[in-house]
N, C-alpha and C positions, 0 to 999 in steps of 0.2 A: 543484589545484582549491581554490577558496576554501571555507572552512568555513561551515557553516550559521549559526554564531554571528556571523561577520563579515557575512554577507548580511543577517541580521536587524538588526544594528547600523546598516547602511547604508540601512535602510528597506525591505528586501525583505519580501515577504509569504510566507505559507505556502500551498503548492499541494499538494493530495492527488490522486494519480492512481491509481485502482483498476482493475486489469486483470482480465479474465475475462468469462465468459458465463453468464447465468442459466439457460441450457438444459442445462448439464452440472453435476451435483451438486457435484463437487469444485471445479470452476472458478468456481462462483458465489460463492466466498469474497470475492473483491475487490468485485464489485458489491453484495454484501450490506453490506460495510463502508461503501462509498460512499453507499448509500441511508440507512443509519443516520445518517451524518454530515450528509447533506443534510436529513433529517427533523428533526434536532436543531439545525439552524441554526448549524453550526460557523462561526465567523467567519474563514473562509478559502475559497479556491477548491477545489471538489471536482469531479473528472471521473471518470465511471465508476460508474453506478448500475444497479439492476435494470431501470429503464425506459430508460436511455441508457448501455448498457455500452461499455467500451473493449475491443474484441475483436481477435482476430488480423486480422480483415477491415478494421478502421478504425484500428488501432493506429498505423501509420506517420503517418497524418494527425494524430492526436491528439498524438503525440510531437513532430512538427514544429510544430504549433500552440503547444503548451506551451513549447517551447524558444524560439519567436519572441516570444510574448506575455508570457511570464513570465521573461524573461532577468534574471538577478540575484536571482530569488526562490528560496526553499528548496522543493525538490521532495521530497515524501514519496511513494514508490511502494509499492503494496500488491498482492500477488499470491498465488495458491495455489501450493503446491510439493509435490513428492513427495520423500520422504526415507526414511531407514532405518525399518523397522517400529516400532522402539521410540520413534521421534520423532514418529509420527503423533499429531496432536492438540496438538503443541507449536507455539510461536510463535518465530520467529527474527527478530532485528533486525540489519540490516547497515548499515554506514556507507558503503556504495558502491552503494546502490540495489538493483534487482532486474533479472533477465533475463526480461522478458515474452516469451511464446511460446517458452519454453525447451524445450517438448516437440518443437518443430521442430528443435532443435539450435542455435538462435540463442543466442549468448552475449554480446550487447551489453547492457551495464548502462544503466539509466535511473534517475535520481533521486539526490539527496544522501543520503537515508536510505531503506532498504527494509524493509518488514515482510512476512514470508512466513508463511503458515499452512500447516503440513504436513498435507495432507489425505489422503495415501495413500502406499502402499509403493512405492518406486522400483524394487524388485527384481521387480515384477510387470509385466505389460503396462501401459504408461503410460496409454493411452486407457481401458482397463478400470478402472484404479485411479481415474481421475477420474470416469468414468461411474457407478461403483458406490460412490463415497464416501458415507458415512452423512450424509444431508442434515441430520439433527438435530445431529450433532456439528459439521458445517461451520457451521451457523447459529449455534450457541452460541459457537464459536471466533470467528466474525466479530463477534458482539456484544461479546465480550470485547476484541478488538482495537480495535473502534470506540470503546469507552469509554476504552481506554488512549490512543488518539490524541486523543480529545476532551479528556481531562484534561491531556495533555501540551501540546496547542496552547493551552489556556486558561492553563496555567502559564507557557508561553513568552511569551504576549502580556502577561500580568500583569508578568512580569519586564522585558520590553522597554519597557513603558509607564512603569515606575517607574525606568528607567535602572539597574537592578541587573545585576550580571554574570549571564550565562546559563550554566548548567551542562549539559553534554550528557547527564548522567545522567537528566535529567527525561524524556528520550525513551525511555530503555532500562529502564523499570520492569519 
């Protein structure tokens, strides 16, 4: 797989795909990030907001669309996750995307970079953990991730327009 740095050097753009549904507290993490990025006019493509979420029902259509329309672009995927109790409230960044709809047991990764917000304990009933996630904590974590992504994208775009080398560390703050 081609690195995101090479994709950007070849003129690729940044695409952010935020998975989740606003109707479930914990799963609203992704759409909250997407809405923040849209509202702040991030200079990249953003799919998945509170108004137009990328959910389990339309996910395959969005993934196919993004793969077709944004071939060669850098895809950053955002999703809620369940994890160990001590990791709830933490943010994980992966260099191989995310597994959207993981609650169904699907393990297909999507994206060049993945950002996961750990919203609940994986050792409890998964549906209950997502439904009863503290919406205030989920919202604050989503705001933090959105600011992190906004800052990283702006730094990346500044580096690429000045033809300076790009360091992958700017994404993993």
